[in-house]
TORKENU-145941 format. One record per atom (N, C-alpha, C): residue in one letter; y, z, x. Coordinates in steps of 0.02 Angstrom, whole numbers, padded with zeros to 5 digits, always signed. Atoms other than C-alpha are relative to their C-alpha. Layout:
<rs>
aYZX
...
</rs>
This chain:
<rs>
m+00024+00002-00046
m+00278-00710-00523
m-00057-00056-00002
i+00052+00054-00007
i+00165-00846-00476
i-00059+00031+00040
l+00053-00046-00038
l-00009-00758-00433
l-00053-00042-00003
e+00070+00026-00008
e-00169-00827-00368
e-00041+00044+00018
n+00049-00039-00018
n-00331-00768-00340
n-00014+00009+00092
v+00019-00015-00079
v-00386-00699-00154
v-00057-00035+00002
d+00071+00017-00032
d-00525-00775-00052
d-00052+00060-00013
t+00046-00052+00005
t-00674-00689-00099
t-00069-00009+00027
v+00079+00004-00031
v-00848-00672-00011
v-00028+00061+00003
n+00051-00052-00008
n-00999-00565-00002
n-00007+00034+00063
d+00009-00025-00058
d-01009-00570+00169
d+00044-00059+00040
i-00021+00053-00042
i-00934-00656+00327
i-00002+00025+00066
s+00011-00005-00070
s-00954-00680+00508
s+00069+00016+00039
k-00060-00013-00054
k-00836-00617+00653
k+00046-00071+00000
e-00028+00079-00004
e-00804-00809+00690
e+00041-00028-00057
d-00024+00033+00071
d-00760-00858+00514
d+00054+00050-00014
f-00042-00058+00020
f-00651-00697+00484
f+00054-00024+00047
q-00043+00009-00054
q-00546-00724+00650
q+00026-00068-00014
k-00031+00068+00006
k-00525-00917+00619
k+00044-00012-00061
n-00029+00019+00075
n-00488-00921+00432
n+00049+00053-00032
y-00037-00048+00036
y-00410-00754+00399
y+00052+00037+00044
f-00033-00057-00037
f-00356-00644+00539
f+00060-00034+00041
k-00039+00022-00030
k-00276-00773+00644
k+00066-00047-00043
k-00039+00037+00043
k-00190-00870+00485
k+00046+00060-00037
q-00023-00059+00038
q-00148-00687+00423
q-00002-00010-00087
k+00013+00014+00063
k-00215-00728+00258
k-00052+00040-00031
p+00050-00057+00023
p-00296-00582+00148
p-00069-00025-00028
l+00054+00019+00015
l-00467-00576+00102
l-00045+00051-00035
l+00036-00043+00036
l-00583-00485-00015
l-00072+00001+00004
i+00065-00007-00029
i-00761-00433+00048
i-00033+00056-00055
k+00030-00023+00038
k-00863-00375-00099
k-00052+00044+00017
n+00038-00043-00015
n-00973-00228-00103
n-00003+00017+00083
f+00004-00001-00070
f-00931-00204+00085
f-00034+00069+00015
a+00020-00063-00018
a-00957-00010+00098
a-00065+00014-00020
s+00058-00007+00029
s-01122-00029+00015
s-00055-00004+00050
r+00040+00004-00069
r-01195-00071+00195
r-00006+00079+00043
w+00005-00080-00027
w-01155+00114+00247
w-00062+00040-00013
d+00051-00039+00008
d-01289+00224+00275
d+00010+00063-00060
a-00030-00060+00046
a-01187+00369+00184
a+00031-00027-00051
f-00021+00018+00048
f-01130+00258+00056
f+00012+00041-00059
d+00007-00048+00071
d-01189+00376-00092
d+00052+00060+00025
k-00045-00063-00017
k-01068+00515-00001
k+00085-00024-00023
w-00060+00027-00002
w-00914+00401-00042
w+00032-00002-00080
n-00029-00009+00063
n-00858+00472-00216
n+00033+00079-00007
l-00055-00052+00006
l-00731+00598-00290
l-00036+00084-00001
a+00038-00062+00007
a-00873+00734-00308
a-00023+00025+00072
y+00005-00015-00069
y-00907+00735-00127
y+00050+00030+00039
i-00072-00020-00046
i-00723+00754-00070
i+00012+00062-00038
r-00017-00063+00046
r-00711+00899-00205
r-00046+00059+00035
e+00045-00053-00032
e-00862+00982-00124
e+00018+00034+00074
k-00015-00016-00078
k-00810+00964+00054
k+00073+00031+00013
a-00081-00025-00011
a-00617+00983+00040
a+00033+00035-00065
g-00025-00023+00065
g-00595+01073-00138
g+00039+00056+00012
d-00050-00055-00023
d-00498+01225-00053
d+00057-00020+00031
q-00057+00010-00030
q-00375+01132+00039
q+00052-00016-00057
e-00065-00001+00026
e-00195+01127-00010
e+00028-00070+00007
v-00022+00069-00013
v-00130+00949-00035
v+00059-00018-00040
p-00080+00025+00032
p+00051+00873-00071
p-00022-00043-00033
l+00017+00044+00055
l+00053+00766-00226
l+00070-00050-00009
y-00076+00034+00017
y+00182+00622-00272
y-00022-00030-00075
d+00029+00030+00072
d+00185+00542-00432
d+00044-00064-00013
n-00006+00061+00007
n+00256+00376-00505
n+00090-00006+00004
k-00077+00009-00010
k+00454+00431-00500
k+00031-00022+00058
p-00041+00015-00049
p+00571+00371-00379
p+00013+00065+00038
a-00022-00061-00036
a+00607+00484-00236
a+00074+00033-00010
d-00078-00028+00002
d+00758+00608-00266
d+00040-00019+00047
a-00038+00015-00055
a+00894+00548-00179
a+00029+00064+00031
a-00020-00061-00018
a+00949+00727-00154
a-00053+00022+00060
k+00056-00032-00043
k+00779+00754-00053
k-00008-00052+00046
s+00024+00042-00046
s+00687+00669+00074
s-00042-00054-00020
s+00036+00050+00033
s+00608+00510+00034
s-00082+00012-00012
d+00074-00031+00006
d+00437+00581+00069
d-00020+00058-00015
a+00004-00069+00028
a+00459+00746-00003
a-00046+00005-00060
p+00051+00006+00047
p+00296+00782-00119
p+00038+00033-00060
v-00026-00019+00046
v+00331+00833-00300
v-00040+00074-00014
a+00038-00046+00005
a+00195+00960-00302
a-00066+00026+00058
q+00040-00023-00046
q+00060+01061-00208
q-00065+00027-00043
m+00053-00027+00029
m-00119+01081-00277
m-00060+00002+00045
k+00067-00011-00036
k-00295+01134-00211
k-00031-00081-00014
m+00019+00069+00010
m-00394+00974-00199
m-00049+00000-00051
k+00054-00015+00047
k-00537+01027-00312
k+00051-00001-00066
e-00053-00002+00059
e-00384+01064-00452
e+00028-00077-00015
y-00014+00080+00010
y-00328+00884-00417
y-00046-00033-00022
i+00067+00053+00016
i-00490+00786-00438
i-00014+00034-00063
d+00014-00004+00071
d-00524+00891-00592
d+00062-00016-00052
t-00064+00019+00035
t-00352+00844-00654
t+00003-00083-00019
i+00006+00075+00013
i-00369+00663-00640
i-00061-00037-00023
k+00061+00013+00028
k-00548+00650-00686
k+00007+00031-00080
s+00009-00016+00074
s-00511+00743-00856
s+00045-00020-00042
k-00046+00006+00049
k-00351+00677-00918
k+00049-00067+00043
p-00046+00044-00042
p-00226+00515-00882
p+00047+00041+00048
s-00054-00024-00068
s-00119+00563-00715
s+00026-00051+00037
d-00019+00041-00053
d-00007+00475-00608
d+00013+00040+00065
l+00000-00039-00069
l-00026+00604-00473
l-00043-00042+00045
r+00036+00026-00058
r-00072+00543-00296
r+00005+00027+00058
i+00003-00032-00059
i-00121+00599-00136
i+00013-00063+00046
f-00016+00055-00052
f-00034+00496+00009
f-00020+00011+00067
f+00001+00003-00060
f-00081+00465+00180
f-00044+00077+00025
y+00050-00069-00014
y-00235+00605+00193
y-00036-00021+00061
i+00023+00033-00065
i-00278+00579+00380
i-00076+00036+00001
i+00054-00033-00001
i-00467+00614+00387
i-00014+00039+00079
t+00008-00027-00070
t-00463+00647+00580
t+00023+00070-00007
d-00026-00068-00011
d-00361+00801+00541
d-00027+00049-00059
r+00028-00045+00054
r-00422+00866+00362
r-00067-00013-00014
l+00081-00011+00022
l-00606+00820+00338
l-00023-00048+00052
p+00015+00032-00051
p-00662+00765+00510
p-00081-00027-00010
e+00068+00013+00019
e-00843+00760+00449
e-00014-00071-00023
l+00001+00072+00038
l-00807+00601+00348
l+00004-00047+00051
l+00000+00051-00051
l-00789+00509+00515
l-00072-00026+00016
k+00063+00042-00014
k-00982+00482+00527
k-00032-00025-00056
n+00020+00019+00058
n-00999+00433+00358
n+00025-00077-00007
f-00027+00074-00003
f-00922+00260+00390
f-00017-00045+00072
t+00007+00037-00058
t-00935+00118+00515
t+00071-00048+00009
y-00050+00052-00001
y-00788-00001+00573
y-00021-00068-00024
p+00014+00079-00001
p-00810-00175+00525
p+00011-00034+00076
d-00013+00044-00066
d-00854-00293+00675
d+00025-00061-00010
l-00041+00064+00020
l-00728-00423+00629
l+00044-00025+00063
g-00038+00021-00054
g-00643-00428+00800
g+00078+00029+00004
i-00067-00041+00001
i-00497-00306+00747
i+00008+00060+00030
k-00009-00056-00032
k-00447-00171+00860
k+00030+00058-00035
f-00028-00063+00041
f-00426-00009+00740
f+00026+00039+00047
f-00035-00066-00018
f-00312+00132+00787
f-00047+00057-00028
k+00033-00046+00040
k-00458+00257+00755
k+00025+00075-00002
r-00034-00062-00008
r-00347+00400+00771
r+00018+00009-00092
l-00028-00013+00066
l-00284+00372+00587
l-00040-00038-00062
p+00034+00025+00062
p-00420+00324+00458
p+00025+00047-00056
t-00040-00035+00067
t-00337+00379+00291
t-00025-00014-00056
l+00029-00008+00076
l-00376+00424+00115
l+00068-00008-00051
f-00059-00002+00042
f-00258+00380-00028
f-00038+00007-00070
f+00030-00033+00082
f-00299+00462-00214
f+00046-00018-00047
g-00037+00006+00055
g-00233+00421-00369
g-00044+00007-00083
g+00028-00018+00082
g-00258+00458-00571
g+00009-00075-00029
s+00011+00071+00043
s-00280+00319-00704
s+00080-00024-00021
e-00055+00025+00018
e-00092+00307-00723
e+00044-00020+00062
a-00041+00013-00059
a-00038+00297-00540
a+00019-00062+00033
h+00001+00063-00048
h+00040+00168-00438
h+00052+00016+00058
v-00044-00004-00056
v+00131+00147-00279
v+00066-00061-00007
l-00052+00052+00002
l+00302+00055-00270
l-00009-00045+00048
m+00010+00057-00037
m+00295-00111-00202
m+00031-00006+00075
h-00027-00026-00060
h+00321-00092-00013
h-00051-00030+00061
y+00040+00015-00065
y+00251-00146+00165
y+00007+00056+00046
d+00020-00069-00043
d+00189-00027+00287
d+00047-00005+00067
v-00059+00006-00050
v+00324+00018+00422
v-00029-00010+00073
d+00027+00023-00062
d+00205-00006+00568
d-00024-00056+00017
l+00015+00075+00015
l+00179-00184+00511
l-00074-00007+00044
g+00075+00023-00017
g-00018-00166+00562
g-00043-00025-00051
d+00056+00009+00037
d-00156-00248+00486
d-00046+00042-00016
f+00040-00049+00024
f-00276-00159+00386
f-00046-00021-00047
m+00059+00004+00057
m-00444-00144+00286
m+00012+00063-00035
h+00004-00048+00040
h-00433-00059+00124
h-00048+00001-00035
i+00064-00003+00038
i-00589+00001+00050
i+00004+00048-00052
h-00002-00032+00065
h-00591+00061-00127
h-00059+00040-00028
f+00059-00035+00017
f-00709+00191-00208
f+00010+00030-00061
e-00004-00015+00083
e-00739+00243-00398
e+00026-00047-00030
g-00030+00031+00062
g-00625+00184-00526
g+00035-00073+00032
k-00034+00077-00020
k-00546-00005-00527
k+00057-00001+00025
k-00072+00004-00029
k-00379-00046-00443
k+00026-00071-00003
r-00047+00065+00000
r-00251-00185-00455
r+00036+00006+00056
i-00044+00014-00054
i-00163-00250-00308
i+00033-00068+00001
l-00038+00066-00017
l-00023-00374-00283
l+00027-00011+00065
l-00011-00008-00065
l+00011-00443-00125
l+00048-00071+00028
f-00050+00048-00017
f+00155-00547-00053
f+00009-00002+00072
d-00019-00020-00074
d+00201-00603+00121
d+00071+00003+00002
q-00083-00009-00022
q+00366-00579+00204
q+00035-00076-00020
k-00041+00057+00017
k+00423-00758+00158
k+00020+00009-00080
q-00024-00007+00060
q+00435-00693-00030
q+00053+00054+00006
s-00049-00059+00013
s+00553-00541+00011
s+00062-00025-00035
p-00058+00002+00045
p+00714-00633-00057
p-00010-00015-00077
f+00030-00005+00061
f+00617-00650-00221
f-00015+00063-00029
l+00024-00076+00023
l+00564-00460-00230
l+00048+00046-00003
y-00054-00046+00008
y+00730-00373-00222
y-00021+00051+00043
k+00019-00036-00064
k+00698-00299-00050
k+00052+00046+00007
v-00046-00053-00017
v+00802-00140-00015
v+00014+00005+00065
p-00028-00005-00059
p+00906-00151+00140
p-00028+00068+00036
l+00020-00069-00044
l+00844-00033+00285
l-00052+00043-00029
s+00056-00027+00023
s+00698-00003+00185
s-00056-00036-00001
v+00051+00036+00011
v+00522-00048+00162
v-00041-00015-00078
h+00038-00009+00081
h+00511-00053-00035
h+00063-00044-00042
t-00041+00039+00053
t+00590-00155-00185
t+00032+00058-00023
v-00048-00052+00033
v+00714-00081-00293
v-00038+00044-00056
y+00042-00056+00030
y+00649+00071-00401
y-00025-00025-00068
e+00007+00005+00066
e+00677-00003-00568
e-00048-00061-00030
l+00038+00056+00030
l+00567-00153-00558
l-00064+00010-00015
d+00071-00008+00043
d+00407-00147-00657
d-00046-00052+00023
y+00032+00058-00021
y+00281-00250-00579
y-00070-00015-00059
e+00058+00008+00046
e+00158-00215-00723
e+00029-00050-00055
n-00033+00022+00052
n+00288-00279-00847
n+00072-00031+00017
p-00055+00025-00032
p+00413-00374-00756
p+00055-00037-00057
d-00066+00036+00046
d+00584-00408-00837
d+00035-00052+00030
y-00017+00058-00024
y+00622-00582-00795
y+00073-00013-00011
e-00061+00009+00013
e+00787-00579-00873
e+00055+00045+00048
k-00036-00052-00047
k+00848-00424-00764
k-00003-00023+00070
f+00015+00007-00057
f+00763-00482-00626
f-00036-00086+00024
p+00032+00080-00002
p+00740-00681-00623
p-00015-00017+00059
a+00050+00025-00065
a+00704-00708-00445
a-00075+00014+00013
l+00074-00003-00004
l+00539-00629-00470
l-00038-00057-00029
q+00038+00044+00025
q+00487-00774-00568
q-00036-00043+00057
y+00028+00035-00045
y+00469-00864-00409
y-00036+00020+00061
a+00027-00051-00059
a+00383-00748-00293
a-00078-00019-00006
k+00078+00021-00002
k+00212-00820-00244
k-00037+00062+00040
g+00039-00062-00034
g+00074-00692-00209
g-00073-00011-00023
y+00076-00009+00029
y-00104-00632-00252
y-00003+00050-00042
e+00020-00064+00055
e-00172-00524-00383
e-00075+00004+00015
i+00049-00013-00014
i-00321-00436-00345
i-00037+00059-00041
f+00032-00049+00032
f-00454-00326-00438
f-00049+00034+00047
m+00057-00028-00042
m-00550-00196-00325
m-00041+00045-00043
e+00053-00052+00030
e-00709-00102-00375
e-00036+00037+00052
h+00041-00034-00047
h-00824+00021-00291
h-00030-00028+00064
g+00021+00030-00062
g-00848-00012-00113
g+00018-00073+00024
d-00028+00054-00019
d-00756-00170-00110
d+00062+00011+00061
a-00044-00012-00060
a-00641-00197+00052
a+00045-00057+00002
l-00053+00054-00002
l-00476-00298+00058
l+00036+00001+00067
f-00043+00007-00050
f-00402-00372+00212
f+00068-00011-00008
i-00072+00017+00007
i-00205-00360+00217
i+00033+00001+00063
p-00058+00012-00058
p-00103-00442+00347
p+00049+00052+00009
g-00055-00042-00011
g+00019-00340+00434
g+00062-00024-00029
a-00058+00025+00033
a+00183-00333+00342
a+00001-00016-00073
f+00011+00011+00059
f+00126-00387+00191
f+00020+00031-00062
w-00035-00053+00059
w+00215-00317+00022
w-00079+00018-00039
h+00059-00031+00044
h+00082-00223-00082
h+00027+00051-00051
f-00021-00046+00059
f+00094-00154-00258
f-00074+00028-00010
n+00065-00019+00012
n-00061-00039-00289
n-00003+00040-00075
r+00006-00015+00061
r-00099+00008-00471
r-00077+00035-00023
y+00069-00032+00021
y-00253+00136-00509
y-00006-00012-00073
l+00022+00007+00076
l-00338+00077-00676
l-00039+00067-00003
e+00051-00050+00017
e-00460+00215-00670
e+00009+00057+00068
p-00006-00045-00055
p-00460+00383-00554
p-00043-00031+00060
g+00041+00027-00063
g-00513+00332-00373
g+00034+00023+00062
f-00024+00000-00062
f-00478+00335-00199
f-00019-00052+00058
s-00001+00056-00032
s-00458+00222-00057
s+00009+00016+00073
l-00001-00015-00073
l-00490+00222+00149
l+00035-00051+00019
s-00036+00044-00042
s-00362+00125+00257
s-00026+00009+00071
l+00025+00000-00076
l-00432+00079+00432
l+00061-00047+00031
r-00059+00038-00022
r-00273+00016+00532
r-00010-00020+00061
a-00015+00024-00070
a-00235-00088+00683
a+00067-00005+00019
l-00061-00003-00034
l-00087-00073+00786
l+00026-00071+00016
p-00041+00071-00023
p+00029-00239+00813
p-00036-00021+00080
n+00008+00017-00078
n-00044-00332+00973
n+00038-00053+00023
k-00052+00054-00040
k+00091-00472+00993
k+00064+00040+00011
p-00050-00030-00013
p+00237-00419+01072
p+00060+00001-00040
n-00057+00000+00039
n+00364-00478+00955
n-00018+00037-00060
v+00023-00051+00053
v+00272-00384+00813
v+00011+00066+00029
f-00001-00050-00036
f+00258-00246+00927
f+00079+00039-00002
a-00063-00023-00007
a+00449-00238+00957
a+00028+00014-00067
n-00023-00012+00072
n+00478-00264+00778
n-00020+00071-00038
m+00037-00078+00022
m+00369-00113+00735
m+00046+00063+00020
l-00050-00050-00014
l+00476-00009+00850
l+00070+00012-00034
y-00069+00005+00044
y+00638-00063+00768
y-00017+00035-00068
h+00000-00014+00065
h+00569-00026+00598
h-00016+00082-00002
v+00012-00074+00006
v+00496+00159+00640
v+00052+00041+00036
f-00052-00057-00032
f+00634+00228+00764
f+00064-00022+00003
i-00076+00005+00023
i+00793+00138+00713
i+00003-00020-00077
m-00013-00003+00059
m+00778+00072+00542
m-00003+00057-00058
r+00028-00064+00034
r+00686+00222+00464
r+00047+00048+00012
y-00040-00046-00006
y+00792+00351+00542
y+00083-00013-00023
t-00058+00018+00018
t+00952+00265+00511
t+00014+00017-00090
d+00022-00004+00065
d+00892+00261+00329
d+00006+00077-00035
k-00001-00077+00032
k+00860+00443+00320
k+00076+00037+00025
l-00083-00047-00013
l+01042+00498+00404
l+00040-00021-00058
m-00052+00010+00054
m+01131+00388+00283
m-00027+00034-00077
r+00001-00015+00058
r+01035+00452+00141
r+00009+00080-00006
k-00025-00075-00003
k+01058+00644+00198
k+00068+00002-00007
l-00073-00002+00001
l+01241+00607+00210
l+00023-00019-00065
f-00027+00018+00059
f+01278+00519+00058
f-00038-00010-00071
k+00051-00016+00063
k+01117+00551-00050
k+00003-00061-00055
a-00003+00059+00052
a+01140+00446-00221
a+00034-00056+00010
k-00041+00063-00011
k+01280+00350-00167
k-00014-00052+00047
w+00035+00043-00047
w+01184+00273-00030
w-00056-00030-00036
v+00055+00030+00038
v+01028+00246-00133
v+00032-00057-00045
n-00021+00053+00058
n+01130+00153-00269
n+00033-00052+00034
y-00024+00062-00032
y+01215+00059-00148
y-00043-00059+00017
k+00060+00054-00016
k+01053-00012-00077
k-00031-00041-00051
q+00018+00050+00056
q+01003-00054-00239
q+00031-00053-00029
k-00063+00052+00025
k+01159-00157-00296
k-00010-00056+00062
w+00005+00059-00056
w+01137-00250-00119
w-00066-00027-00009
a+00057+00028-00006
a+00960-00281-00146
a+00001-00056-00069
y+00005+00045+00068
y+00997-00369-00328
y+00054-00050+00032
k-00045+00042-00020
k+01152-00450-00244
k-00050-00060+00045
k+00030+00046-00056
k+01036-00530-00089
k-00052-00049-00045
s+00078+00037+00034
s+00886-00586-00213
s+00050-00052-00044
s-00029+00047+00038
s+01020-00663-00330
s+00020-00060+00032
e-00020+00052-00051
e+01088-00771-00185
e-00058-00032+00010
a+00058+00036-00017
a+00916-00817-00140
a-00024-00053-00061
l+00037+00046+00066
l+00871-00882-00322
l+00052-00048-00007
e-00044+00055+00011
e+01030-00978-00331
e-00005-00048+00060
k+00005+00038-00044
k+00999-01054-00171
k-00065-00056-00001
h+00057+00038+00013
h+00822-01099-00222
h+00000-00043-00045
l-00011+00052+00065
l+00871-01168-00397
l+00051-00066+00028
k-00041+00056-00006
k+01002-01291-00310
k-00045-00044+00055
a+00049+00047-00039
a+00855-01355-00186
a-00041-00037-00038
e+00042+00019+00051
e+00752-01386-00337
e+00034-00061-00029
r-00034+00051+00046
r+00889-01501-00420
r+00001-00063+00045
</rs>
C-alpha cells in the first residue's frame, strides 16, 4: 500500500473546509475538535457505563460473518456495563456496531454540537461505535454513500482511507461494500494479494477528541489500538447521481446479496471471494502493462 498522511488542522473555517475538502471530497483530520463542547468531559466510557450500563447490546468480533447466517448477525449479547468492564480489563476484539443515540441514549444529544462546516447532517442518526484493544472493522465503505464526521474518544485508533478509484487494487467483493475476508491490512501479504501494493490511500491515527471528515463512499479500515468509542455524524447524499447510486446500493445490491447468501450460503460467499481476486488480478495486469 502507498500511504500518506492526511491533512491535519487544529481549526478550520466553513469557507476553507467547503472549498478545499468538502467540494474536493478530500479527508481532513481536525485535532481536539470535541474539546470545544461544553459537555466534553462526559465523553468517556465511564459516563456511558453509568447512563446505559443495564442496556443489552449486540456484540461483534473480528471473525468474518458466518455464511450460514445473516451478514449482520451479532456473535453475542451483553449488558453495556459488562462489555465496558471487559474491554477495559483485558485485550478484546468485541465491538458494538451502530448504537443509535436517538433511540438508545437520547440524553447524549445535548452533550455535543454539530460542526458548523456547511454539511447538512442527518440528525436522526448520530451513532456510536465501540471497540476493544484488538478490535478492527473489515475494510468497507458505507452503503448509504454519505459524507460523515467521525469523532473519537478514549484510546487511540488507526484508520486507513481509500477513494473508490482504488477499488480494483483492494480486492473488492462484488455485490458488497467490503473487501475479501482474508486480507490482513495490518500485515498485508503482497505475495497473495499483489495488487494491494499499488493502492494509494491515507493512514490516520486518532486520539481523544479528534474529528475526521470521511467523504462519501471512501473505503475505511478501523483498528482500535486501545479500548475506545467513536461518534459518527452522517449526511445524506445531496447530488442526484450519488443519491440514485445510494438507492441502488441500499435497495437492490444489498437485498440481492442477502437473497443469494440465504439461498447458496458458503457457495455464494466463496464464489464472490474468488471473483474479487480475479478482478483485482486483471486490474494489476492492466496497471503493470500501462507502466511498461
